[in-house]
C-alpha positions as CSV (number, residue, x, y, z in Angstrom):
1,X,-218.0,15.0,132.7
2,X,-220.2,14.2,130.2
3,X,-222.2,11.0,130.1
4,X,-224.4,9.7,127.0
5,X,-226.6,6.7,127.8
6,X,-228.1,4.9,124.6
7,X,-226.8,4.9,121.1
8,X,-227.2,8.3,120.5
9,X,-228.2,11.8,121.4
10,X,-229.1,14.5,118.9
11,X,-228.7,18.3,119.6
12,X,-230.5,20.9,117.3
13,X,-230.3,24.5,118.3
14,X,-231.5,27.5,116.2
15,X,-229.4,30.1,117.4
16,X,-226.1,30.3,119.5
17,X,-226.5,30.4,123.5
18,X,-225.8,29.3,126.8
19,X,-227.6,26.2,127.9
20,X,-226.7,26.8,131.6
21,X,-223.9,25.9,133.4
22,X,-220.9,24.3,131.2
23,X,-223.1,23.5,128.2
24,X,-222.7,25.6,125.0
25,X,-223.8,25.6,121.4
26,X,-222.7,27.8,118.6
27,X,-224.3,27.0,115.2
28,X,-223.9,23.6,114.7
29,X,-221.3,22.6,117.6
30,X,-221.7,22.2,121.1
31,X,-219.6,22.6,123.5
32,X,-218.9,21.2,127.0
33,X,-217.2,23.4,129.1
34,X,-215.8,25.3,126.3
35,X,-217.8,28.6,125.3
36,X,-217.1,28.7,121.4
37,X,-216.5,25.0,120.4
38,X,-214.4,24.7,117.4
39,X,-215.8,21.0,116.3
40,X,-219.4,19.8,116.4
41,X,-218.5,18.3,119.8
42,X,-215.9,19.6,122.0
43,X,-215.7,18.6,125.5
44,X,-213.2,19.6,128.6
45,X,-213.0,17.0,131.0
46,X,-214.1,13.4,131.1
47,X,-216.7,12.0,129.1
48,X,-218.4,8.2,129.8
49,X,-220.4,6.4,127.2
50,X,-223.0,4.0,128.5
51,X,-224.6,1.5,126.1
52,X,-224.7,-1.6,128.3
53,X,-228.2,-2.6,127.0
54,X,-228.1,-1.5,123.3
55,X,-226.9,-4.6,121.2
56,X,-225.7,-3.9,117.7
57,X,-227.0,-6.8,114.6
58,X,-223.5,-8.5,114.9
59,X,-223.4,-9.2,118.6
60,X,-221.2,-6.8,119.7
61,X,-222.5,-3.7,122.1
62,X,-221.9,-0.5,119.9
63,X,-220.9,1.8,122.4
64,X,-219.8,4.3,119.8
65,X,-219.8,4.3,116.0
66,X,-218.1,6.8,113.8
67,X,-219.3,7.2,110.2
68,X,-218.3,8.8,107.0
69,X,-219.3,9.4,103.5
70,X,-216.0,8.7,102.1
71,X,-215.8,6.1,99.7
72,X,-212.6,6.3,97.0
73,X,-209.8,3.4,97.7
74,X,-207.5,4.5,100.0
75,X,-209.5,7.3,101.4
76,X,-209.5,7.7,105.6
77,X,-212.5,7.2,107.5
78,X,-213.4,8.8,110.9
79,X,-211.0,8.1,113.8
80,X,-209.6,9.2,117.0
81,X,-206.6,11.9,117.4
82,X,-205.0,12.2,120.9
83,X,-202.9,15.7,121.8
84,X,-200.3,15.9,124.5
85,X,-198.9,19.3,125.6
86,X,-202.1,20.8,124.5
87,X,-202.2,24.8,125.8
88,X,-204.3,25.9,122.7
89,X,-204.0,26.3,118.8
90,X,-200.6,26.7,117.5
91,X,-198.8,25.2,120.8
92,X,-196.1,22.7,120.4
93,X,-197.4,19.3,120.8
94,X,-197.2,15.5,120.4
95,X,-200.3,13.6,118.8
96,X,-201.5,10.0,118.1
97,X,-204.6,9.0,115.8
98,X,-206.4,5.9,115.6
99,X,-208.7,5.3,112.5
100,X,-210.1,3.1,109.8
101,X,-209.3,3.4,105.9
102,X,-210.9,1.5,102.6
103,X,-208.2,-0.9,101.4
104,X,-210.6,-2.6,98.9
105,X,-214.0,-2.8,97.5
106,X,-215.8,-3.1,100.9
107,X,-212.7,-3.9,103.0
108,X,-211.4,-1.7,105.9
109,X,-208.8,-1.5,107.6
110,X,-207.3,0.2,111.0
111,X,-204.3,2.1,111.3
112,X,-202.1,3.4,114.4
113,X,-200.2,6.8,113.9
114,X,-198.1,8.8,116.2
115,X,-195.8,11.6,116.1
116,X,-192.6,13.0,118.0
117,X,-192.9,16.7,119.6
118,X,-190.8,18.2,117.3
119,X,-191.3,21.6,119.4
120,X,-193.7,22.8,116.4
121,X,-197.0,22.9,115.4
122,X,-198.8,20.2,113.9
123,X,-195.6,17.6,113.9
124,X,-196.4,14.6,110.8
125,X,-197.4,11.4,111.6
126,X,-195.6,8.0,111.0
127,X,-197.6,4.9,110.8
128,X,-196.8,2.6,114.0
129,X,-199.5,-0.5,113.5
130,X,-201.7,-1.2,110.6
131,X,-204.3,-4.1,110.2
132,X,-205.8,-4.7,107.1
133,X,-209.1,-6.2,106.2
134,X,-207.8,-9.4,105.3
135,X,-205.9,-9.4,108.4
136,X,-202.3,-8.7,107.7
137,X,-200.6,-6.6,110.3
138,X,-197.8,-4.0,109.8
139,X,-195.2,-2.7,112.2
140,X,-193.6,0.5,111.0
141,X,-195.5,-0.5,107.7
142,X,-198.8,1.1,106.6
143,X,-199.1,-1.5,103.8
144,X,-198.1,-4.9,105.1
145,X,-197.4,-7.7,102.0
146,X,-197.6,-10.9,104.7
147,X,-199.5,-11.7,108.0
148,X,-196.8,-9.9,109.4
149,X,-194.8,-7.6,108.2
150,X,-192.3,-4.9,110.0
151,X,-190.2,-2.4,108.7
152,X,-186.9,-1.1,111.0
153,X,-186.2,2.0,109.6
154,X,-186.8,2.8,106.3
155,X,-188.1,0.2,103.5
156,X,-185.7,-1.8,101.9
157,X,-186.9,-1.6,98.6
158,X,-187.1,-5.0,97.6
159,X,-189.8,-6.8,95.4
160,X,-191.3,-9.4,97.2
161,X,-192.1,-12.8,95.1
162,X,-192.8,-15.4,97.9
163,X,-196.6,-15.4,98.3
164,X,-196.3,-18.2,100.9
165,X,-194.1,-15.4,103.3
166,X,-196.0,-15.1,106.7
167,X,-193.2,-13.0,108.0
168,X,-191.4,-10.5,106.5
169,X,-188.4,-8.3,108.7
170,X,-187.2,-5.6,106.3
171,X,-184.9,-2.3,106.6
172,X,-182.8,-0.2,104.4
173,X,-179.4,-1.4,106.6
174,X,-178.4,-4.7,108.2
175,X,-181.0,-6.6,109.4
176,X,-180.7,-8.8,112.5
177,X,-183.7,-11.0,114.1
178,X,-182.3,-11.6,117.8
179,X,-183.8,-14.9,120.0
180,X,-182.7,-14.3,123.6
181,X,-182.8,-16.5,126.3
182,X,-181.3,-17.3,129.6
183,X,-177.3,-18.9,130.0
184,X,-178.9,-22.1,130.7
185,X,-181.6,-22.0,128.0
186,X,-182.3,-22.7,124.6
187,X,-183.4,-20.8,121.4
188,X,-184.7,-22.7,118.7
189,X,-186.7,-22.7,115.6
190,X,-188.9,-25.4,115.6
191,X,-190.8,-27.4,112.3
192,X,-193.8,-28.9,112.3
193,X,-196.5,-30.9,109.9
194,X,-199.2,-32.6,110.7
195,X,-198.0,-36.3,111.4
196,X,-194.4,-34.9,113.1
197,X,-195.2,-32.0,115.7
198,X,-191.4,-31.7,116.1
199,X,-189.8,-33.0,113.2
200,X,-187.2,-30.8,113.0
201,X,-185.4,-27.8,114.6
202,X,-182.4,-25.2,114.8
203,X,-181.4,-25.0,117.9
204,X,-179.0,-22.6,119.8
205,X,-178.2,-24.1,123.3
206,X,-176.3,-21.6,125.5
207,X,-175.0,-24.2,128.4
208,X,-172.5,-25.3,126.0
209,X,-172.9,-23.2,123.0
210,X,-173.5,-25.4,120.7
211,X,-175.7,-24.9,117.5
212,X,-177.6,-28.1,116.3
213,X,-179.7,-28.9,113.0
214,X,-181.9,-31.9,114.0
215,X,-184.9,-33.7,112.6
216,X,-186.7,-36.9,113.9
217,X,-188.1,-35.0,117.1
218,X,-184.9,-33.1,117.9
219,X,-182.6,-35.3,117.2
220,X,-179.2,-33.8,116.5
221,X,-177.6,-34.7,113.5
222,X,-175.0,-31.8,112.7
223,X,-173.4,-29.9,115.4
224,X,-171.4,-27.1,115.7
225,X,-169.5,-26.2,118.7
226,X,-167.7,-22.8,120.1
227,X,-164.5,-23.7,118.4
228,X,-165.6,-24.1,115.2
229,X,-165.2,-27.8,115.1
230,X,-168.1,-29.5,113.0
231,X,-169.6,-33.0,114.0
232,X,-171.8,-35.4,112.2
233,X,-174.0,-37.8,114.1
234,X,-171.5,-36.9,117.1
235,X,-172.7,-33.8,119.5
236,X,-168.7,-33.8,120.6
237,X,-166.7,-33.3,117.5
238,X,-162.9,-32.9,118.6
239,X,-162.1,-31.9,114.7
240,X,-163.0,-29.4,112.4
241,X,-164.8,-32.2,110.6
242,X,-165.7,-35.2,113.2
243,X,-168.0,-37.7,111.7
244,X,-169.6,-40.8,113.5
245,X,-170.1,-43.2,110.2
246,X,-169.2,-43.7,106.4
247,X,-168.3,-41.1,104.4
248,X,-169.0,-40.9,100.8
249,X,-168.1,-38.2,98.1
250,X,-168.6,-38.0,94.2
251,X,-166.5,-35.2,93.7
252,X,-163.3,-36.6,95.4
253,X,-161.1,-35.7,98.3
254,X,-158.3,-32.8,99.0
255,X,-156.0,-33.2,101.6
256,X,-153.7,-30.1,102.0
257,X,-154.8,-29.0,98.6
258,X,-153.9,-32.6,96.9
259,X,-156.9,-33.9,95.6
260,X,-157.8,-37.3,94.5
261,X,-161.0,-38.1,92.5
262,X,-161.3,-42.1,92.6
263,X,-159.8,-45.2,94.6
264,X,-157.4,-45.9,91.3
265,X,-155.5,-42.5,92.0
266,X,-155.1,-43.2,95.3
267,X,-153.6,-46.9,95.1
268,X,-153.1,-47.7,91.3
269,X,-154.1,-50.8,90.0
270,X,-152.1,-53.8,90.7
271,X,-151.0,-52.4,94.0
272,X,-153.5,-54.7,95.6
273,X,-154.8,-51.9,97.5
274,X,-157.8,-50.5,95.4
275,X,-161.4,-50.3,96.1
276,X,-161.8,-54.3,95.2
277,X,-158.8,-55.3,97.5
278,X,-159.3,-57.0,100.6
279,X,-155.9,-54.8,101.8
280,X,-156.9,-51.6,102.5
281,X,-153.4,-49.9,102.8
282,X,-152.6,-47.3,100.5
283,X,-149.7,-47.2,98.1
284,X,-148.1,-44.2,97.2
285,X,-151.1,-42.4,98.8
286,X,-151.2,-38.7,99.0
287,X,-147.4,-38.7,97.8
288,X,-145.7,-35.2,96.3
289,X,-142.3,-35.4,94.3
290,X,-141.2,-37.8,96.7
291,X,-141.2,-35.4,99.5
292,X,-144.2,-36.7,101.7
293,X,-144.8,-39.9,103.7
294,X,-145.9,-42.8,101.7
295,X,-147.5,-46.4,102.5
296,X,-146.8,-49.2,100.8
297,X,-148.9,-52.3,100.5
298,X,-146.7,-54.5,102.3
299,X,-147.2,-51.9,105.4
300,X,-144.2,-50.5,104.7
301,X,-143.4,-46.8,105.4
302,X,-141.0,-44.6,103.3
303,X,-140.3,-41.1,104.1
304,X,-138.7,-38.5,101.8
305,X,-138.5,-41.2,99.1
306,X,-141.3,-43.8,97.5
307,X,-138.9,-46.6,97.4
308,X,-137.1,-48.2,100.0
309,X,-134.1,-49.8,99.6
310,X,-135.5,-53.3,100.8
311,X,-138.5,-54.8,100.6
312,X,-138.0,-56.0,104.1
313,X,-137.4,-52.7,105.5
314,X,-140.8,-51.8,107.4
315,X,-139.0,-47.7,107.6
316,X,-137.5,-46.1,104.4
317,X,-135.8,-42.5,105.4
318,X,-134.0,-40.0,102.9
319,X,-132.2,-37.5,104.9
320,X,-131.7,-37.2,108.8
321,X,-133.3,-38.7,111.8
322,X,-133.8,-36.4,114.3
323,X,-135.1,-38.6,117.7
324,X,-135.7,-36.9,120.9
325,X,-136.4,-39.8,123.5
326,X,-136.0,-43.5,122.7
327,X,-135.9,-45.1,119.8
328,X,-136.6,-48.8,119.9
329,X,-135.9,-50.8,116.8
330,X,-136.6,-55.0,116.8
331,X,-134.6,-56.1,113.7
332,X,-132.1,-54.5,111.7
333,X,-130.6,-50.9,111.2
334,X,-129.3,-50.2,108.0
335,X,-127.2,-46.8,107.6
336,X,-126.2,-46.3,103.6
337,X,-124.2,-43.5,104.4
338,X,-123.4,-40.8,107.3
339,X,-123.1,-42.0,111.1
340,X,-125.3,-42.9,113.8
341,X,-125.2,-40.4,116.6
342,X,-126.5,-40.5,120.0
343,X,-125.3,-38.8,123.5
344,X,-127.1,-41.5,125.0
345,X,-126.8,-45.4,124.6
346,X,-128.0,-46.7,121.2
347,X,-130.2,-50.2,121.5
348,X,-130.7,-52.5,118.7
349,X,-132.3,-55.7,119.1
350,X,-133.3,-56.8,122.7
351,X,-133.5,-53.7,125.1
352,X,-133.2,-54.3,128.7
């Protein structure tokens, strides 16, 4: 083990010889435990740098300083290289390195590169982590364009135009951002500003399988349940769209492919059922060629026809009527053609 105390140690030897014990020098190279050093300093064993009593001008304890005279933009500066499986030159190995680089006129960044044991000598490096002089961090990305820029696999080739992006996740394949939490917890993306530290959120609750969009300190205004039902202003939607409150549309309303764009189309003028009327019944609403159900302004209902035979008839049906169960009528029953057939009793008027 070689222990160095102080900022620097200077070796100046005129010829190759052994200094005794494990220390050797050859030309401008020094070896500790290495008779024929291949670099300026080659050490076999552990090495300790002790600089606890020396403080640099920047306030840090500068235990070890690495310098170079490279000045070109993008030129790598000195660094540390780590080898594993080392059995001498030419043997298969895996390696990693940490080094600084110049990424501006005076700026310097830091990179962490790794390699995989390929079974051959000197496998290629791959960037694992980069820190730029402006503080940007890249993972698997030597040139990050945001505060955190992650590339999974290979770059996407996308040209980024939004200079406000603080986090970029890209790949040349499908990209998925996963937020994982226990079954009784939630996953959430929260939004904040100086006046509202919890101004809004997108939340997924694992407990009830509900996706929610909310504002005003987490108030959940839009909710999607596990069955695909959407609730507006309700957390318990029972239909594909369940709204607690009034609905306004400027483009019209369609039911089963039949679209209306105004109250006049739903309730023609003069029917007493337009938007200016106090009567909210719908005249000929959603009627298609006389085949559907219509609700008249009087409250009469017709099926299969838009006209009842008498304005006094509350229900007018064109076609056969099938009833499974009781059929109760308090009033007259009129049959224009055909018979009334029932395997059970028919009660008209007062039924006991």
